[in-house]
N, C-alpha and C positions, 0 to 999 in steps of 0.2 A: 124569484131566483133568476140570476143571469143565465141565459141560454147560450151554451157553447156552440161555436161553429164546428160541426162534427168533422169537417175535412181538415181543420187546422189543429186538431188535438195532437199533442206531442208527448211522447214518453221520455222522461228525463230521470236518470238514475246516477248516483255516484258510482264511480268505477269500481269501488270495492264491492258494491252490491251487484253490479253488472258481471263481475268475475266470480261471484259466489256460486256455491253448489247447492242445488235444490231440485226436488222432483215435483212436478205439477202435471195434471191432466191438461188436455187442450183447453177445455172450458175454464178450468181454474186459472190457467195462464192468461186467457183472454180477459177474465174478470179482473185479475190483478192489473193487467196493462190498461184496461179501460178506467180503472180507479186511479192509477198513477197519472194518467193523462188529464185528469181533472184537478190535479194539484199544480199550483203555481210554484215551480221549484225555487223561486227567489224569496217566497214568503214563508210565513209560519205554516206548519202542517195543520190542516183543518181537523177538528175533533172528529168529524164524521163526513163521509162521502156518500152521496146518493147516486145510484146507478139506475137510470130508467130503462125498463125493458125495451121500449121503443128506440131509444138511442143505441142501446147495446145491439139490437137487431140490425140497425143501419150500419154501425161500426164494423160488424163482422159479416155482413151480407147474408144473414140468416132469416128464417121465417119468424115474424114477430109473434105469432101464436105460440111458438116453442121457446122464445127467448126468455120469458120469465121462469119457466121450469128449468131451463139450463142455468140461469143465474142462481136459483135456489139450490140446485144440486151442486153447483160449483162452490158456493160459499159453505156448504155443509162440512166439508173436510178441511177447510183452510186453517181451522184452529190447530190441526195436527201437523200441518206442513212446516217443516223446519228449513232454515237457511243456515248453511255453514260457510263462514268466511275465514280466511287465513290472512291475518294482518301481522306483519313483522314476526312471523313464525308462530304466532299465537292463534289457536283455533277458537272461534267465537260462534256459538249457536244461538240463533234468533228465531222468532216466529213472525209470520206475516201480519196476522190480525189478532185482536183480543176481544172484538165485539162484532156481531152481525145482527141486523134487524130486518124483518120483512113483514108485510101485511098482505095476506092473500086477497086477490082481487084488486089491489092497488097498483100493481105493475112496476114495483121498484124493490130494491134492497138497499140497505145502508151498511157500510163497513167502516170500522175504525182500525187504522193501522196500529201495530204495536209501537209503543213509545221508543223501543230500541231501534226501530226502522227510521224514525224521524230524521236523524242526521244524514241519511242516505237518500232522502227524497225531497227534503225541504231546505230552504236557505242555502242553496248550493251556489258557490261562486266559481269553482274550478274543479277539474278532475271529474267531469261527468260525461256520460254518453247520452245522446239524444237522437230520436228519429220520429217521424210522423206515424201515428197509428194506422193511417191509410196504407202505409208501405207494407204492412204485414196482414192486411185485411183478407187477402185471398188465400193465405196459407191454411192448409188442412192438416198440417203436422205441427205439433208443438215443438218438435226438434228443429224444424225450419225457422220458427220464430226465435228459438234459442240461439241458433247459429247466426242468424241475421243480426241480433243485438250484440253478440260477441264481436262480429266483424265490424259493426258500426263504430266501435270504440277505436278501431285502427284504420278508419277510412282515409285518413290523410296519408298514411304510408302504403296502404293497399295490400298489406299482408299481415297474417296472424299465425303464430306458431305456438303449439301447446303440447306438453307432455301427454301421452296417450291416456294414462290413468287419470290425470287431472281433467282431461277433456271429458272422459266418461262421467266423472263426478259432476261436472258442470251441466251435463245433459241429464243427470239423475239416473244413470244406468250403470253405475259402478259395480253393481251386483249381477249384471247381465252381460251377455256377449263376451265370454272369455276369449273367443277367437276373434282376431282382427277382421277376418272375412265377414263374420256375422255383424260386427259393429259397423263395418263399412257399408254393408248391404242395407241394414235396417235403420241406421241412423244417418250416417254421413251422406250417402248417395241420395237418400230421399230428401234430406234438407237442401243439399246443393241443387238438386233438380228443381225443387219448388222455388228457390231463390232465383235461379236462372230463368224460369218460366214466368214468374209473377212480379219481378221487380226490374228496375233499370240497371241492376248490377249483374255482372257475369263472374262466376266463382269457379276456380279450379283448385285442386289440392294435390299434395304429394305426401306419401307415407315415408317417413325418415327412419331408416334402420340403424340400430346399434348391434353389430354382429348379425345374428340371424333373426332377431326380433324387431318388430316395429316399436320404436321408442317415442316418436313424435309425429304430429300431423301438422303440415304447413299449408295454409290457405293463401291463395293469391286472388285478388278481386279488384274490379274496376268498373267504372260506369260504361254502359253500352249505349252509345249515342243513337242507336237504331230503336231502342226500347222506349215504351211509353207506359209507365206503371199506373197511370190513371185512365187507361183505356177502358 
């Protein structure tokens, strides 16, 4: 089996999938991203993807002893995790995976992505978002990873604006944080802080009001020439 250069692994997703709404734990999100990074987005989707615990530990800077257990726990609930896309006004609900294998003592798991996901991860020619897996390696919050990949879709313009309710859906917290101040504190501020500390991007945002209520959130971001995300 060809050994991948762990520092060059790249996450590539069609923009429809990047803009989808879903809820994942931090470990589930890491597992999904590590798996996507092993797919060549120009080629056919592989029937099965093997994630080695040793590689996973390196990719996310965690203890190798615990990496396998984290992988097993992360894959356990992926069958139930739904993805909601809205394309041309039509809501489409998909699942991430349809099969998962493991062998205790062997230090790996194998995942098979759902066939419905195939068009959004393979044979991509345009309308996709990409970033290096190393760019999100140091994040301890799944919300930081989610915001980072949303921003990377708009890195050429340097700004991203979204309706508040849709933004909550994309973070998977649409049933939480009824008050803006709680969503700001527990999701947005944590995500922005981690991105600013751990990447070579600096992010700011504004809450846009319609009348007395917050209606949209607008993010501004750009490269910080003083930062070194590989330090």
